[in-house]
N, C-alpha and C positions, 0 to 999 in steps of 0.2 A: 891633205884632205882637200877634195874639190871645193870650190867656193860655195856651190849650192848646198852641199852637205854641211859645211861650216856654218852657213847662214841658218839652216834648219836647226842644227844643234844649238846655236846661239839663241834662237827664238824659243826652243824647247826649254833651255836653261832659264831664260827670262820668265817664261810662263810659270815654271815650277817655283822659282824664287818669289815671284809676285804673289802666287797663291799662298805661299808660306807667310809672306809679309802681311797679306790681307787677313789671314787667319789670326795673326797676332794682334791686328788692329781691331778685330771684332770686339764688341762689348763683352765683358766677362760675365759668366753666369754664376749664380749662387751655388748651384749644385748641378751635376750632370743631368738630373731629371727636370730641372727648372725650365720653363718655357723661355725662349729668347726674348730679350727686352725689346719692346716696340720703341724704336728711336724716332718715330715720325715727328715728334715735337722737339727734337734736339736743337733745332735752329730758331725756335720761337723767340728766344731772348734777343735775337739780332735784328728783328724787325724795327725799322726806323732809320734815322740819319745819324751818321758818325763822322767825327773829325778824324782824318787819317794822316798819320806820319809814317812814311815809308822809306826804307833803305833797300837798295838793290845792288848786288854785286855786278859791276859793269861787264865783266867777261867771265861768266861761270866756267869752272873746270879748265881754266887756262893757266893757273898759277898766279893770277893777278889778285891783288888785295884792294883794288880801287872800288870804293863804294860811292854811289850817287844817291842823293836824298830828294824826296818829294813831299809835298803837303797838299791836302785837298779833302775831298769828301767821299764817303761811301754811303749809298742808299740801298736798303734791303727791304724787299716787299715779298710777302707770302703770295704764292699762287697755288692754284689747284687745292684750295682748302687746307693749305699747310703741308701738303705732300711734296711741295717743291717751293723753292724761293728763287728770286732773281736779285742779283747784286749788281749795282752800277758803281764802278770805281772811276773817279776823276781826280788825278793828282798832277801837280806841276812842280818843276824844280829846275836848277841850272842846266841839267842834261836834257830838258824837254818836258814832255808830258806823257802820261799813260792814261788812256781811256779804254775801259774794257768792261765786260760783263761776265758774270759767272752764273750759270744755271745749275742749281743743285736739285737733284732728284732723289726721292726716297724709294727704295725697293722693299715692299712689305714681305716678299718671299725671303730675301737674304738678310733683312733687318739692317741694311746698310745704305749709306748715301753715296751717290756719285757726284763729284764736283767737276764741272765742265767750264773752262775759261776760254774766252775769245777776246782778242784785242781789236779795237777798231782800226788799228794800223794795217792789219792784213785780213780781218774778217774771218779768220779760220779758228775753229775750236781746237784747243790742245787735247791730247789724250786725257781721258778722265782719270781721277784718282778716286779710290774707293775706301770706305771705312765708316767709323762712327765715333760716338762719345762714350767715355767712361769716367764718371765723377767730375764732370766739368772740363774734361780734357779730350780733345778730338784728335785722332790720328787717321790719316788717309794716305794710301800708297797706290802707285801706278807706274807705268813705263812710258817713255817718250823717246825722242831722239834729239840730239844737240850736235849740230855741225856734222851730221851723218853718222854719229856714234849712238848706239843704244844706251840709254840711261834709265835708272830708276828715279822716281820722284816721291818725296815724302812731304806731306803738308800737315802741319801741327797747329791746332787752335787751342790756346790756353787762356783761362780766365785770370785776369789781373785783379779786377774788382768787379762789382756788379755792373759798372758802367764803363769798363775798360777791358779790352781783350787783345791778345797778341796772336798774330798769324805769321807762321814761319815756314818757308819752303827750303828744301835741300835737295841736291842731286847726288847720285852715286853712279860712278862708272865702273865699279868693281863688284857688282852684284849685291850691293847693300852692306858690304863689310865696312866701308867708310863713307861718310856723308860730308858734303860741303854746303853750308847754309848760303843761300844766294838772295833771299828775299825776307825781310822782316818788316811787318807793319803793326803799328799799334793803333787801334781804333778806340776813340773815346766818345761816348754817346753825347749827341747834341740835344739838350733839353727841349721838349716841345713847349711852345708858347701857351701860357695858361690864360 
């Protein structure tokens, strides 16, 4: 198969698989006739300052099992009357520091969020992941590339307690059949001064 045809087939496969994964990540409906749930307020709980404990796989999808750890803060602010929010992440550890921002945007037509991350290291936004929440559990899927390879990305947000949440990212290089977790963060709310 010529390279251009192989690339086109691969892109078509990735798009089809991504659309299937996004459909599974969409909030469930009570019945087929029920109106889609408006998830615009899904991230309201996160506004504020959080203590962040983060573990990152040093070399994802390489067979390595070396994890590096960081500690720091995450600050989340609502923007556009809650239809978006801005996350500022600042963590440090023996492997260095990570500083980045995530812009999350709500699409009222699809009833889904897009999560868009950029590191200050290179100033480039990653490919967005799309999805929403169902019962305090958020799942978001997208595609990206790693070292020139096309990959799927899954981002999961889970409630631990009212003041603690877990954020987990995984990559798949086989179309979503298997996943390797490469980023785990636990955020604990920093109480506001009274």
